[in-house]
C-alpha positions as a printed NumPy array, in Angstrom:
array([[-71.987,  14.217, 136.385],
       [-74.324,  16.273, 138.986],
       [-77.337,  14.55 , 139.132],
       [-77.393,  11.871, 141.876],
       [-79.646,   9.366, 140.061],
       [-77.653,   9.646, 137.021],
       [-74.298,   8.493, 138.942],
       [-76.127,   5.613, 141.256],
       [-76.849,   4.427, 137.949],
       [-74.081,   4.843, 136.196],
       [-71.759,   3.363, 138.784],
       [-73.864,   0.289, 139.431],
       [-72.733,  -0.567, 135.528],
       [-69.356,   0.37 , 136.013],
       [-69.523,  -2.175, 139.18 ],
       [-70.032,  -5.1  , 137.042],
       [-67.476,  -4.361, 134.458],
       [-64.688,  -3.762, 137.203],
       [-66.024,  -6.436, 138.982],
       [-65.047,  -9.073, 135.935],
       [-61.965,  -7.077, 135.58 ],
       [-60.53 ,  -7.711, 139.002],
       [-62.226, -11.238, 138.894],
       [-59.895, -12.158, 136.16 ],
       [-56.545, -10.546, 137.049],
       [-57.391, -12.143, 140.597],
       [-57.337, -15.761, 139.123],
       [-53.775, -14.887, 136.981],
       [-51.741, -12.914, 139.743],
       [-53.664, -13.438, 143.21 ],
       [-50.593, -14.836, 144.507],
       [-47.524, -13.144, 143.414],
       [-49.558,  -9.978, 143.755],
       [-49.767, -10.501, 147.574],
       [-46.245, -11.454, 147.421],
       [-45.37 ,  -7.88 , 145.21 ],
       [-46.969,  -5.953, 147.666],
       [-44.637,  -7.458, 150.584],
       [-42.009,  -6.861, 148.446],
       [-43.142,  -3.475, 147.689],
       [-43.627,  -2.647, 151.546],
       [-45.127,   0.53 , 152.853],
       [-41.685,   3.081, 152.912],
       [-43.064,   5.371, 149.779],
       [-46.233,   6.466, 151.742],
       [-43.409,   7.703, 154.977],
       [-42.159,   6.387, 158.196],
       [-44.762,   3.542, 159.261],
       [-43.199,   3.403, 163.462],
       [-45.469,   4.39 , 165.567],
       [-48.244,   3.969, 163.339],
       [-51.541,   1.621, 163.282],
       [-52.208,   0.479, 159.482],
       [-55.566,  -0.876, 158.994],
       [-55.343,  -3.996, 155.842],
       [-58.166,  -5.807, 155.24 ],
       [-59.16 ,  -9.962, 154.671],
       [-60.26 , -10.6  , 151.363],
       [-63.315, -10.551, 149.858],
       [-64.574, -12.268, 147.24 ],
       [-61.272, -11.073, 144.132],
       [-59.933,  -8.418, 146.242],
       [-56.023,  -8.24 , 146.241],
       [-54.895,  -9.862, 149.549],
       [-52.806,  -7.438, 151.792],
       [-52.348, -10.698, 154.488],
       [-48.996, -11.275, 154.26 ],
       [-47.783,  -7.145, 154.142],
       [-49.652,  -6.892, 157.343],
       [-47.947,  -9.538, 158.592],
       [-44.989,  -8.177, 157.524],
       [-45.811,  -4.895, 159.197],
       [-46.354,  -6.77 , 162.642],
       [-42.896,  -8.201, 162.577],
       [-41.397,  -4.515, 162.491],
       [-43.659,  -3.76 , 165.641],
       [-45.975,  -2.102, 163.862],
       [-49.946,  -2.264, 165.091],
       [-52.423,  -3.287, 162.359],
       [-55.954,  -3.511, 162.355],
       [-58.58 ,  -5.082, 159.712],
       [-62.429,  -2.855, 159.609],
       [-65.753,  -3.945, 160.837],
       [-68.642,  -3.098, 159.959],
       [-70.956,  -1.605, 162.736],
       [-74.47 ,  -0.923, 160.708],
       [-74.835,   0.958, 157.204],
       [-74.686,   4.904, 156.626],
       [-71.936,   5.06 , 159.562],
       [-68.231,   5.036, 159.246],
       [-66.279,   1.66 , 159.977],
       [-64.716,   0.789, 163.108],
       [-61.48 ,  -0.612, 163.477],
       [-60.079,  -3.832, 165.116],
       [-56.857,  -4.645, 165.691],
       [-55.487,  -7.702, 164.231],
       [-52.893,  -9.47 , 162.694],
       [-52.694, -12.844, 160.582],
       [-52.87 , -15.906, 162.634],
       [-55.007, -13.854, 165.031],
       [-58.931, -15.493, 165.569],
       [-61.694, -14.125, 163.761],
       [-65.339, -14.319, 163.386],
       [-68.071, -14.262, 160.585],
       [-68.987, -10.505, 159.972],
       [-71.21 ,  -8.922, 157.96 ],
       [-71.348, -10.833, 154.408],
       [-69.651, -13.519, 156.092],
       [-66.062, -11.462, 155.852],
       [-64.25 , -12.736, 158.696],
       [-63.629, -10.031, 161.698],
       [-61.806,  -9.788, 164.724],
       [-64.147, -10.84 , 167.855],
       [-66.324,  -8.603, 169.504],
       [-64.298,  -7.16 , 172.649],
       [-60.986,  -6.943, 170.436],
       [-59.138,  -3.59 , 171.123],
       [-60.856,  -0.981, 168.601],
       [-58.536,   1.816, 167.119],
       [-57.945,   4.654, 164.668],
       [-55.234,   4.114, 161.786],
       [-53.007,   6.225, 160.587],
       [-52.742,   4.448, 157.66 ],
       [-55.466,   2.689, 155.817],
       [-54.725,   0.236, 152.791],
       [-58.574,   0.443, 151.038],
       [-59.978,  -2.54 , 148.662],
       [-61.687,  -1.041, 145.754],
       [-63.195,  -2.558, 142.609],
       [-61.276,  -0.282, 140.233],
       [-59.639,   3.201, 140.298],
       [-58.072,   6.109, 138.104],
       [-55.087,   8.583, 137.989],
       [-56.736,  11.304, 139.998],
       [-57.107,   8.891, 143.319],
       [-59.969,   8.302, 143.233],
       [-62.   ,   4.454, 143.687],
       [-64.911,   2.646, 142.341],
       [-66.52 ,   1.215, 146.022],
       [-69.262,  -1.288, 146.831],
       [-71.59 ,   0.952, 146.885],
       [-72.368,   1.357, 150.857],
       [-69.633,   4.38 , 151.233],
       [-67.957,   2.903, 154.207],
       [-64.805,   3.961, 153.302],
       [-65.761,   7.617, 152.106],
       [-67.276,   8.068, 155.647],
       [-63.947,   6.749, 157.548],
       [-61.549,   8.974, 155.754],
       [-64.016,  12.18 , 156.131],
       [-64.199,  11.264, 160.087],
       [-60.988,  10.387, 160.184],
       [-59.061,  13.07 , 158.281],
       [-60.874,  15.706, 160.328],
       [-59.125,  13.792, 163.314],
       [-55.566,  13.523, 162.309],
       [-53.742,  13.122, 159.521],
       [-54.077,   9.801, 157.947],
       [-53.027,   8.403, 154.392],
       [-55.366,   6.414, 152.28 ],
       [-53.421,   3.872, 150.112],
       [-55.776,   2.112, 147.527],
       [-54.464,  -1.489, 146.778],
       [-55.843,  -3.348, 143.631],
       [-54.603,  -5.248, 141.012],
       [-53.113,  -2.838, 138.048],
       [-55.481,  -3.852, 135.606],
       [-58.222,  -2.382, 137.599],
       [-57.391,   0.967, 136.669],
       [-59.573,   2.77 , 134.323],
       [-59.571,   6.094, 132.63 ],
       [-61.539,   8.183, 134.998],
       [-63.978,   6.504, 138.032],
       [-67.255,   8.163, 138.094],
       [-67.818,   9.524, 141.531],
       [-69.656,  12.369, 143.734],
       [-69.276,  14.714, 145.897],
       [-69.074,  12.811, 149.009],
       [-65.979,  10.511, 147.93 ],
       [-63.012,  10.874, 148.896],
       [-59.775,  10.968, 147.285],
       [-56.258,   8.472, 147.815],
       [-53.236,   9.379, 148.615],
       [-51.544,   6.49 , 147.162],
       [-52.391,   3.404, 145.019],
       [-50.379,  -0.017, 145.297],
       [-50.528,  -2.214, 143.167],
       [-48.636,  -5.457, 142.18 ],
       [-46.609,  -3.06 , 139.586],
       [-45.441,  -0.814, 142.992],
       [-46.581,   2.71 , 144.222],
       [-48.335,   5.15 , 142.23 ],
       [-48.802,   8.715, 143.643],
       [-52.097,  10.336, 141.976],
       [-51.717,  13.069, 140.101],
       [-48.037,  12.067, 138.726],
       [-46.87 ,  11.423, 135.046],
       [-46.374,   7.877, 134.006]])
């Protein structure tokens, strides 16, 4: 697809289907999947010491990365979560670890309060509605992570890890020219390097 409106319309339909799939997987696996992420860790993506890792406080049926962030923090790794500042702009990242205070942010998602230190993560755990084995993800349509990854990748080496339930995999994600690829995908079944064979 090359027509922008056609891509936009197709993504809207795909989001509804992907949301239903994710909700079902979440109902079945939410507790065991969160622990599976901890058991896997992030060593597959390289050395984490000295890096800042962004996770996310789960929204709706997103897989829960908080236990993984807690494990990383216990290893002395700085962790943070994203904050939406305004539409059509990159995300801001504020330091946060499980147990730290939050306030309601956009869409009611908990965020660290104003005044929390702002950082530029080196490793990003990215939520999504669906993904494919080429490393592309379907998000909510705001383009926040695409803009963020474009900005950070122009600044320094960063690693983007899409985190989802394995059931969220699709044959091919509908994508546009500004969609940023993922470097890894992590599910309750372990890590997947895009482009590799099963």
